N, C-alpha and C positions, 0 to 999 in steps of 0.2 A: 847623302843619304841618312836620315835619321837612326838613332840605335831604339830599336821595339824590344819591351824584355817579355811581350806578350808571344802565342804561338800563331804569330802574322808573319809574312813573307812579302815582300815587294816585288808587284806583277811589273811588265814592262812598259804598259801605261801607267806606271804610279800609282794603281790602287794596292790595296791592300788585303789579301786573301788568306783562310786558314791554313797551316803550315800541313802538310800532309802526315805530321803526324798526331794530328787529333784524332778523338776518340769517335769520330764520324763516321760512317758508313759510308763508301763509295760506292755509284753505281756504274754502269759501264754505258758510255751513250753507243748509237745501233754503230756496227762495223760498216768503214767504208762512209761514214760519216763527216762531215764539219759542221758542227751545229752553231748559228749565231746565237750570242748571248743577248741580252734586251734589255733594257733597264725596266720594263714592266711585262705582265702577263699580255703580251698580242704584239703580232708581227708590225705592229704600226709605233711603237716604241723603239728608240734607238738604238743601232748593234753597238755593246761595251764591246767585243772582241769575237773573235771566232776560233772555237773551240779546235784542235787538232784533230788527227785521227788517231782510235785509239786510247782517248780520256776516258777516266773515270773521276765522276762529280760525286758532291758529297750533297744533301738535300735536306737543309733546313729548316725548311716547311714548305708550302705547296697553298697554291694562290686560284682562283679558278679566274675563268683569262677566253682570249679567243679559244676558237675550235680550231684544231690544227693535225692534219691525217700526215700522220709516220709510217714511219716500219714497225712501230708497235700499237699501232691503229690511229684511231679518232679521239681526243681527248681534248678537253677545256682546261685540263689543269698543266699550273705552269709550275716548275719546281724552282727554290729560289736556293742558288748555289754558293752567293755570296752577297755580302751586303749590294741589294738596289741591282742584282743580276740573277735574271729567268731565263730558264730553256723549258722549250715546249715538251712535256712527260713523254709525246708520242715519239721522241727521240730518245728518251732513256729506260734503260731495262732494270726496271723497279722489282717486276715478277706480279704487280697487281696494276689493275686498269683503274683500280680506288686511290683514295690518299694512303702513303706511308710513312709520311712525317706530318705535323702539327700543322692544322692550316695558318697562315700568314696574316698577321693585324692587318 
């Protein structure tokens, strides 16, 4: 494993994610759900990993995409939780039906 001096940690799949000590607000995934993390804003994108129960995620930016219905309503917003990793906002308790982070480029 390479040594890194920034605030990232290596995940089991070999990708790097921001460490839990960063200053980004984390939002809880809906209780009782294991949510698929995808490469883009829709279910047609490949699954990168599946989040465990009780996970909290950072939302770095948000992007419109496929409409999804989940425990927090129906939304076409997808939350970027790491580089190239998105989850449907319908499964993240952000407290809002709209944008809570900048729009992804």
